[in-house]
N, CA, C and O of each residue as an XYZ file, in Angstrom:
580
protein
N      -2.938     31.270      6.637
C      -5.126     31.199      6.064
C      -5.470     30.538      7.535
O      -4.664     29.808      8.112
N      -6.150     30.719      7.818
C      -7.208     29.695      8.977
C      -8.527     28.835      8.558
O      -9.664     29.250      8.330
N      -8.081     27.672      8.532
C      -9.398     26.970      8.057
C     -10.724     27.016      8.699
O     -11.026     27.018      9.892
N     -11.531     27.056      7.503
C     -12.718     27.284      8.887
C     -13.522     25.875      8.903
O     -13.125     24.916      8.241
N     -14.690     25.829      9.719
C     -15.019     25.234     10.338
C     -15.666     23.632      9.247
O     -15.352     22.477      9.534
N     -16.314     23.908      8.392
C     -15.976     23.104      7.064
C     -15.191     22.265      6.632
O     -15.388     21.097      6.295
N     -13.822     23.185      6.648
C     -12.514     22.389      5.897
C     -11.793     21.456      6.893
O     -11.099     20.457      6.703
N     -12.200     22.134      8.078
C     -11.668     20.587      9.472
C     -12.746     19.585      9.509
O     -12.562     18.540     10.134
N     -13.938     19.826      8.848
C     -15.300     18.179      9.209
C     -14.635     17.670      7.707
O     -14.514     16.452      7.571
N     -14.238     18.480      6.674
C     -14.048     17.558      5.475
C     -12.411     16.904      5.682
O     -12.130     15.783      5.258
N     -11.673     17.552      6.207
C     -10.226     16.150      6.519
C     -10.669     15.824      7.500
O      -9.789     15.080      7.932
N     -11.660     15.842      8.418
C     -11.723     14.442      9.781
C     -12.156     13.759      8.997
O     -11.511     12.715      8.898
N     -13.269     13.862      8.124
C     -14.157     12.581      7.552
C     -13.085     11.637      6.490
O     -13.217     10.450      6.188
N     -12.265     12.369      6.159
C     -11.281     11.569      4.938
C     -10.526     11.480      5.434
O      -9.684     11.136      4.604
N      -9.893     11.559      6.709
C      -8.901     10.687      7.431
C      -9.774      9.445      8.376
O      -9.281      8.319      8.433
N     -10.877      9.700      8.982
C     -11.857      9.146      9.123
C     -12.217      8.032      8.533
O     -12.357      6.973      9.145
N     -12.461      8.226      6.859
C     -12.567      7.184      6.161
C     -10.891      6.554      5.795
O     -10.752      5.411      5.361
N     -10.492      6.865      5.878
C      -9.086      6.274      5.766
C      -8.578      5.498      6.569
O      -7.753      4.628      6.289
N      -9.084      5.775      7.779
C      -8.654      5.055      9.041
C      -9.329      3.340      9.032
O      -8.703      2.297      9.219
N     -10.605      3.498      8.784
C     -11.693      2.807      8.741
C     -11.082      1.493      7.193
O     -10.871      0.283      7.111
N     -11.025      2.683      6.260
C      -9.821      0.801      4.911
C      -8.686      0.688      6.118
O      -8.922     -0.346      6.744
N      -7.847      1.198      6.518
C      -7.067      0.740      7.094
C      -7.275     -0.635      8.259
O      -6.709     -1.704      8.032
N      -7.924     -0.488      9.180
C      -8.558     -0.623      9.851
C      -9.096     -1.989      9.289
O      -8.524     -3.020      9.643
N     -10.130     -2.046      8.460
C     -10.787     -3.217      7.899
C      -9.081     -4.024      7.069
O      -8.872     -5.214      7.307
N      -8.286     -3.411      6.375
C      -6.794     -3.666      5.876
C      -6.534     -4.706      6.604
O      -6.748     -5.838      6.170
N      -6.152     -4.536      7.532
C      -5.642     -4.985      9.100
C      -6.460     -6.796      8.751
O      -6.138     -7.859      8.219
N      -7.385     -6.317      9.310
C      -8.279     -7.494      9.944
C      -8.090     -8.241      8.353
O      -7.341     -9.213      8.261
N      -8.614     -7.862      7.474
C      -8.349     -8.659      5.876
C      -6.626     -9.407      6.099
O      -6.539    -10.594      6.411
N      -5.940     -8.938      5.988
C      -4.452     -9.726      6.251
C      -3.954    -10.505      7.132
O      -3.018    -11.262      6.873
N      -4.632    -10.403      8.535
C      -4.427    -11.041      9.211
C      -5.244    -12.033      9.156
O      -4.598    -13.073      9.029
N      -6.543    -12.245      9.195
C      -7.229    -12.918      8.644
C      -6.756    -14.260      7.604
O      -7.248    -15.387      7.550
N      -5.621    -13.671      6.821
C      -4.850    -14.483      5.848
C      -3.475    -15.029      6.152
O      -2.679    -15.749      5.549
N      -3.503    -14.363      7.406
C      -2.197    -15.253      8.277
C      -0.897    -14.077      7.587
O       0.253    -14.484      7.421
N      -1.254    -12.793      7.284
C       0.283    -12.289      6.995
C       0.135    -10.736      6.969
O      -0.631    -10.083      6.260
N       0.774    -10.413      7.629
C       1.242     -8.564      7.785
C       0.446     -8.095      7.316
O      -0.361     -8.881      6.818
N       0.079     -6.324      7.127
C      -0.048     -5.136      6.259
C       1.255     -5.377      5.451
O       1.024     -5.733      4.296
N       2.742     -5.257      5.820
C       3.875     -4.976      4.871
C       4.092     -6.392      4.156
O       4.478     -6.261      2.994
N       4.003     -7.133      4.393
C       3.806     -8.626      3.771
C       2.673     -8.404      2.579
O       3.010     -8.484      1.398
N       1.340     -8.126      2.962
C       0.558     -7.487      1.828
C       1.155     -6.426      1.097
O       0.632     -6.154      0.015
N       2.130     -5.778      1.461
C       2.281     -4.035      0.677
C       3.038     -5.099     -0.299
O       2.839     -5.389     -1.479
N       3.732     -5.443      0.405
C       5.501     -5.737     -0.288
C       4.685     -7.209     -1.534
O       4.942     -7.073     -2.730
N       4.060     -8.079     -1.233
C       3.704     -8.808     -2.487
C       3.074     -7.953     -3.412
O       3.298     -8.187     -4.599
N       2.256     -6.914     -3.095
C       1.184     -5.793     -3.889
C       2.497     -5.536     -4.708
O       2.863     -6.091     -5.743
N       3.035     -4.672     -4.069
C       4.034     -4.160     -5.401
C       5.485     -5.198     -6.187
O       6.311     -4.846     -7.029
N       5.309     -6.526     -5.485
C       6.544     -7.318     -5.762
C       5.608     -7.492     -7.420
O       6.208     -7.503     -8.496
N       4.607     -7.573     -7.338
C       3.499     -7.824     -8.559
C       3.420     -6.701     -9.707
O       3.511     -6.723    -10.934
N       3.203     -5.685     -8.710
C       2.659     -4.498     -9.888
C       3.960     -4.129    -10.080
O       3.797     -2.933    -10.322
N       5.503     -4.376    -10.160
C       6.187     -4.108    -10.610
C       6.388     -3.485    -12.088
O       5.828     -4.331    -12.784
N       6.882     -2.458    -12.984
C       7.173     -2.620    -13.929
C       8.140     -3.534    -14.366
O       9.041     -3.864    -13.595
N       8.078     -3.956    -15.425
C       9.102     -4.764    -15.979
C       9.083     -6.779    -14.971
O       9.754     -7.807    -14.880
N       8.021     -6.259    -14.567
C       8.238     -7.833    -13.337
C       9.265     -8.027    -12.376
O       8.954     -8.534    -11.298
N      10.774     -7.610    -12.664
C      11.738     -7.859    -12.403
C      12.250     -6.479    -11.026
O      13.191     -5.716    -11.246
N      11.749     -6.443    -10.225
C      12.005     -6.150     -8.704
C      12.751     -6.611     -7.849
O      12.695     -7.750     -7.385
N      14.052     -5.160     -7.374
C      15.382     -5.812     -6.537
C      14.769     -5.576     -4.972
O      13.610     -5.403     -4.597
N      15.730     -5.627     -4.407
C      15.179     -5.609     -2.846
C      15.553     -3.971     -2.703
O      14.778     -3.356     -1.970
N      16.370     -3.383     -3.159
C      16.261     -2.434     -3.049
C      15.009     -1.367     -3.467
O      14.566     -0.395     -2.853
N      14.712     -1.828     -4.481
C      13.385     -1.063     -5.680
C      12.647     -1.364     -4.320
O      12.330     -0.280     -3.830
N      12.239     -2.440     -3.496
C      11.233     -2.838     -2.872
C      11.303     -1.884     -1.661
O      10.295     -1.247     -1.352
N      12.338     -1.769     -1.030
C      12.443     -1.224     -0.065
C      12.715      0.621     -0.156
O      13.280      1.247      0.740
N      12.302      1.098     -1.130
C      12.008      2.290     -2.027
C      10.788      2.431     -2.082
O      10.260      3.517     -1.843
N      10.023      1.206     -2.454
C       8.491      1.579     -2.927
C       7.709      1.550     -1.595
O       6.751      2.297     -1.399
N       8.325      0.325     -0.352
C       7.849      0.520      0.906
C       8.471      1.722      1.948
O       7.934      1.985      3.024
N       9.458      2.271      1.539
C       9.794      3.697      2.738
C      10.581      2.202      3.852
O      10.212      2.115      5.023
N      11.240      1.552      3.490
C      11.306      0.757      4.192
C      13.411      0.746      4.116
O      13.926      0.738      2.998
N      14.102      0.747      5.073
C      15.804      0.503      4.913
C      15.957     -0.692      4.182
O      15.100     -1.570      4.089
N      17.399     -0.701      3.516
C      17.541     -2.115      3.110
C      17.659     -3.590      3.650
O      17.689     -4.709      3.139
N      17.711     -3.059      4.944
C      18.289     -4.434      5.755
C      16.400     -4.630      6.247
O      16.250     -5.831      6.473
N      15.877     -4.340      6.329
C      14.541     -4.101      7.118
C      13.555     -4.978      5.447
O      12.800     -5.948      5.516
N      13.870     -4.352      4.409
C      13.273     -4.626      3.294
C      13.990     -6.320      2.786
O      13.385     -6.835      1.846
N      15.053     -7.039      3.291
C      15.314     -8.009      3.439
C      14.979     -8.618      3.960
O      14.452     -9.598      3.433
N      15.041     -8.477      5.702
C      13.668     -9.623      6.394
C      12.269     -9.694      6.157
O      11.564    -10.498      6.766
N      11.831     -8.920      5.326
C      10.492     -8.842      5.199
C      10.617     -9.624      4.376
O       9.779    -10.524      4.432
N      11.711     -9.726      3.165
C      11.877    -10.927      1.826
C      12.315    -12.184      2.410
O      11.820    -13.179      1.881
N      12.928    -12.336      3.139
C      12.905    -13.436      3.793
C      11.664    -13.871      4.698
O      11.587    -15.092      4.835
N      10.605    -13.072      5.392
C      10.175    -13.469      6.148
C       8.795    -14.356      4.988
O       8.154    -15.364      5.284
N       8.708    -13.564      3.724
C       7.891    -14.094      2.416
C       8.986    -15.128      1.880
O       9.268    -15.868      2.823
N       9.257    -15.256      1.454
C      10.089    -16.436      1.833
C      10.261    -17.712      2.495
O      10.560    -18.774      1.949
N      10.060    -17.523      3.626
C       9.791    -18.658      4.787
C       8.100    -19.091      4.255
O       7.636    -20.226      4.147
N       7.445    -17.822      3.994
C       6.396    -18.683      4.221
C       5.775    -19.567      2.474
O       4.785    -20.158      2.042
N       6.673    -19.273      2.172
C       6.582    -19.514      0.437
C       5.728    -18.824     -0.330
O       4.959    -19.331     -1.147
N       5.892    -17.131      0.021
C       5.123    -15.987     -1.150
C       5.747    -15.556     -1.666
O       5.298    -14.515     -2.146
N       6.777    -15.777     -1.931
C       8.374    -14.641     -2.597
C       9.349    -16.016     -3.149
O       9.393    -17.221     -2.899
N       9.996    -15.161     -3.939
C      11.104    -16.004     -4.209
C      12.043    -15.276     -4.554
O      11.759    -14.264     -5.194
N      13.551    -15.586     -4.214
C      14.663    -14.517     -5.306
C      15.515    -15.467     -5.921
O      16.086    -16.497     -5.563
N      15.405    -14.663     -7.167
C      16.279    -15.398     -8.261
C      17.502    -14.471     -8.479
O      17.477    -13.483     -7.745
N      18.750    -14.568     -9.458
C      19.400    -14.409    -10.004
C      19.553    -12.875    -10.422
O      19.017    -13.062    -11.514
N      19.802    -11.721    -10.441
C      19.339    -10.538    -11.578
C      20.480    -11.004    -12.765
O      21.701    -11.159    -12.775
N      19.243    -11.150    -13.871
C      19.838    -11.187    -14.935
C      20.708     -9.892    -15.665
O      21.478    -10.069    -16.608
N      20.406     -8.448    -14.987
C      21.331     -7.403    -14.959
C      22.561     -7.213    -14.343
O      23.543     -6.745    -14.920
N      22.525     -7.571    -13.171
C      22.834     -6.749    -12.227
C      23.548     -8.217    -11.296
O      22.680     -8.775    -10.624
N      25.066     -8.918    -11.181
C      25.366    -10.059    -10.618
C      24.896     -9.745     -8.993
O      24.506    -10.627     -8.229
N      24.974     -8.828     -8.769
C      24.714     -8.424     -7.311
C      23.747     -7.917     -6.763
O      23.814     -7.039     -5.903
N      22.679     -8.448     -7.230
C      21.768     -8.333     -6.813
C      20.595     -9.251     -7.206
O      20.480     -9.493     -8.407
N      19.807     -9.735     -6.442
C      18.083    -10.478     -6.941
C      16.692    -10.038     -7.157
O      15.978     -9.201     -6.605
N      16.504    -11.002     -8.294
C      15.086    -10.352     -8.573
C      14.496    -11.065     -7.961
O      14.801    -12.234     -7.726
N      12.968    -10.135     -7.373
C      11.912    -10.925     -6.500
C      10.932    -11.086     -7.557
O      10.874    -10.421     -8.591
N      10.020    -12.215     -7.128
C       8.566    -12.870     -7.731
C       7.770    -13.325     -7.019
O       8.334    -13.833     -6.050
N       7.148    -13.380     -6.997
C       5.411    -14.295     -5.794
C       5.667    -15.395     -6.560
O       5.920    -15.387     -7.765
N       5.587    -16.489     -5.725
C       5.626    -17.935     -5.820
C       4.302    -18.079     -6.364
O       3.749    -16.981     -6.426
N       3.425    -19.244     -6.878
C       2.216    -19.725     -7.404
C       1.407    -19.103     -6.147
O       0.620    -18.161     -6.233
N       1.765    -19.848     -4.884
C       0.796    -19.778     -4.053
C       0.769    -17.740     -3.240
O      -0.117    -17.215     -2.566
N       1.691    -17.336     -3.569
C       1.815    -15.673     -3.624
C       1.206    -14.972     -4.505
O       0.569    -13.944     -4.278
N       1.370    -15.483     -5.532
C       0.170    -15.152     -6.254
C      -1.276    -15.112     -5.859
O      -1.994    -14.148     -5.597
N      -1.569    -16.627     -5.886
C      -3.410    -16.804     -5.354
C      -3.616    -15.894     -4.050
O      -4.597    -15.164     -3.906
N      -2.617    -16.018     -3.153
C      -2.944    -15.036     -2.174
C      -3.075    -13.665     -2.380
O      -3.718    -12.817     -1.761
N      -2.490    -13.608     -3.176
C      -1.903    -12.043     -3.167
C      -3.819    -11.534     -4.355
O      -4.579    -10.630     -4.007
N      -3.997    -12.245     -5.351
C      -5.112    -12.247     -5.942
C      -6.533    -12.291     -4.932
O      -7.568    -11.748     -5.318
N      -6.471    -12.830     -3.924
C      -7.369    -13.131     -3.025
C      -7.768    -11.804     -2.334
O      -8.747    -11.085     -2.534
N      -6.693    -11.675     -1.426
C      -6.257    -10.532     -1.082
C      -6.795     -9.254     -1.265
O      -7.416     -8.525     -0.492
N      -6.384     -9.088     -2.636
C      -6.276     -7.809     -3.702
C      -7.984     -7.817     -3.895
O      -8.333     -7.001     -3.042
N      -8.940     -8.197     -4.414
C      -9.860     -9.050     -4.219
C     -11.325     -8.231     -2.796
O     -12.390     -7.616     -2.734
N     -10.374     -8.795     -2.065
C     -10.919     -8.089     -0.702
C     -10.953     -6.501     -0.437
O     -11.938     -5.783     -0.265
N      -9.167     -6.061     -0.461
C      -9.331     -5.061     -0.103
C     -10.206     -4.236     -1.459
O     -11.202     -3.605     -1.106
N      -9.901     -4.228     -2.792
C     -10.644     -3.782     -3.304
C     -13.141     -3.062     -3.173
O     -13.978     -2.213     -3.483
N     -12.816     -4.587     -2.355
C     -13.810     -4.735     -1.997
C     -14.848     -3.787     -1.144
O     -16.035     -3.462     -1.174
N     -13.313     -3.472     -0.134
C     -13.800     -2.845      1.215
C     -13.414     -1.275      0.528
O     -14.045     -0.406      1.129
N     -12.468     -0.667     -0.664
C     -12.348      0.417     -1.049
C     -13.269      0.795     -1.351
O     -13.427      1.960     -0.985
N     -14.476      0.179     -2.167
C     -15.372      0.373     -2.514
C     -16.728      0.914     -2.109
O     -17.542      1.674     -2.635
N     -16.642      0.024     -0.627
C     -17.181      0.322      0.545
C     -17.291      1.834      0.728
O     -18.355      2.442      0.612
N     -15.964      2.470      1.061
C     -15.030      3.498      1.862
C     -15.564      4.482      0.418
O     -15.941      5.578      0.832
N     -15.663      4.399     -0.797
C     -15.709      5.406     -1.740
C     -16.193      6.826     -1.380
O     -15.665      7.937     -1.334
N     -17.861      6.138     -1.061
C     -18.858      7.347     -1.134
C     -18.507      8.354      0.147
O     -18.562      9.577      0.021
N     -18.205      7.813      1.175
C     -17.203      8.894      2.480
C     -15.730      9.851      2.013
O     -15.522     11.031      2.292
N     -14.810      8.887      1.207
C     -13.701      9.229      0.857
C     -14.312     10.295     -0.638
O     -13.888     11.451     -0.650
N     -14.947     10.005     -1.416
C     -15.484     11.075     -2.397
C     -15.892     12.172     -1.649
O     -15.342     13.225     -1.970
N     -16.631     12.224     -0.820
C     -17.432     13.376     -0.343
C     -16.193     14.452      0.242
O     -15.810     15.581     -0.064
N     -15.807     13.413      1.264
C     -14.448     14.345      2.174
C     -13.853     15.194      0.639
O     -14.109     16.398      0.635
N     -13.296     14.794     -0.295
C     -12.297     15.319     -1.025
C     -13.309     16.042     -2.521
O     -12.662     16.147     -3.563
N     -14.568     16.422     -2.553
C     -15.416     17.276     -2.413
C     -15.680     18.353     -2.374
O     -15.999     19.268     -3.134
N     -15.420     18.059     -0.797
C     -15.559     19.180      0.061
C     -14.109     20.021      0.555
O     -14.175     21.132      1.081
N     -12.942     19.385      0.326
C     -11.620     19.968      0.036
C     -11.327     20.738     -0.929
O     -10.758     21.824     -0.820
N     -11.812     20.062     -2.240
C     -11.653     20.762     -3.576
C     -11.735     22.609     -3.688
O     -10.787     23.291     -4.077
N     -12.678     22.999     -3.382
C     -12.550     24.567     -3.103
C     -11.316     24.799     -2.402
O     -10.977     25.922     -2.774
N     -10.272     24.272     -1.424
C      -9.556     24.477     -0.965
C      -7.958     24.795     -2.357
O      -7.005     25.567     -2.456
N      -8.445     23.848     -2.999
C      -7.333     24.036     -4.341
C      -7.404     25.172     -5.318
O      -6.368     25.463     -5.917
N      -8.561     25.884     -5.562
C      -8.979     27.035     -5.515
C      -8.626     28.295     -5.108
O      -8.628     29.387     -5.677
N      -8.354     27.964     -4.118
C      -7.780     29.277     -2.949
C      -6.347     28.887     -3.011
O      -5.765     29.395     -2.052
N      -5.929     28.521     -3.403
C      -4.626     28.282     -3.352
C      -3.638     27.894     -1.765
O      -2.690     28.570     -1.365
N      -4.072     26.925     -1.240
C      -4.037     25.978     -0.038
C      -3.852     24.924      0.193
O      -3.906     24.329      1.270
N      -3.420     24.314     -1.597
C      -3.635     22.859     -1.218
C      -2.127     22.558     -1.641
O      -1.737     22.127     -2.726
N      -1.428     22.869     -0.595
C      -0.197     22.512     -0.119
C       0.332     21.588      0.813
O      -0.410     21.402      1.777
N       1.299     21.011      0.814
C       0.710     20.197      1.898
C       0.798     20.180      3.103
O       0.324     19.341      3.869
N       1.535     21.295      3.397
C       1.381     22.304      4.708
C      -0.455     22.260      5.328
O      -0.898     22.383      6.470
N      -1.027     22.075      4.250
C      -2.609     22.505      4.581
C      -3.388     20.778      4.457
O      -4.425     20.388      4.995
N      -2.770     20.285      3.869
C      -3.615     18.800      4.062
C      -2.881     18.256      5.023
O      -3.168     17.143      5.464
């Protein structure tokens, strides 16, 4: 089924708001001296249920290979933002945690990111409202979005 122009406009509006947020997010992270991926890793480590995230968990959470996740953690550890400790469950793996400095940086960055997300909320929600009728038309599958 073909999409009408209003739906294309809603999709474009949503993607535009996302791109603006991602650009702002990049600037926020860069100003703090970390990459987007490092910020995402710190956020994932901090938010992990149970508080003991493994390298494997981080790789899955960020859609990375195991090797890429190890390198990312190496960079975080070198910057004293995260640390490894032996797993209490499996001696073959390590558990990840943020250092006090990493936690402080994450809190600052998360606050700035939340402020930026809230700036984008009107555009994002307006676009989603315009797209909502697609659900009732049976067009909500991934191939249409």
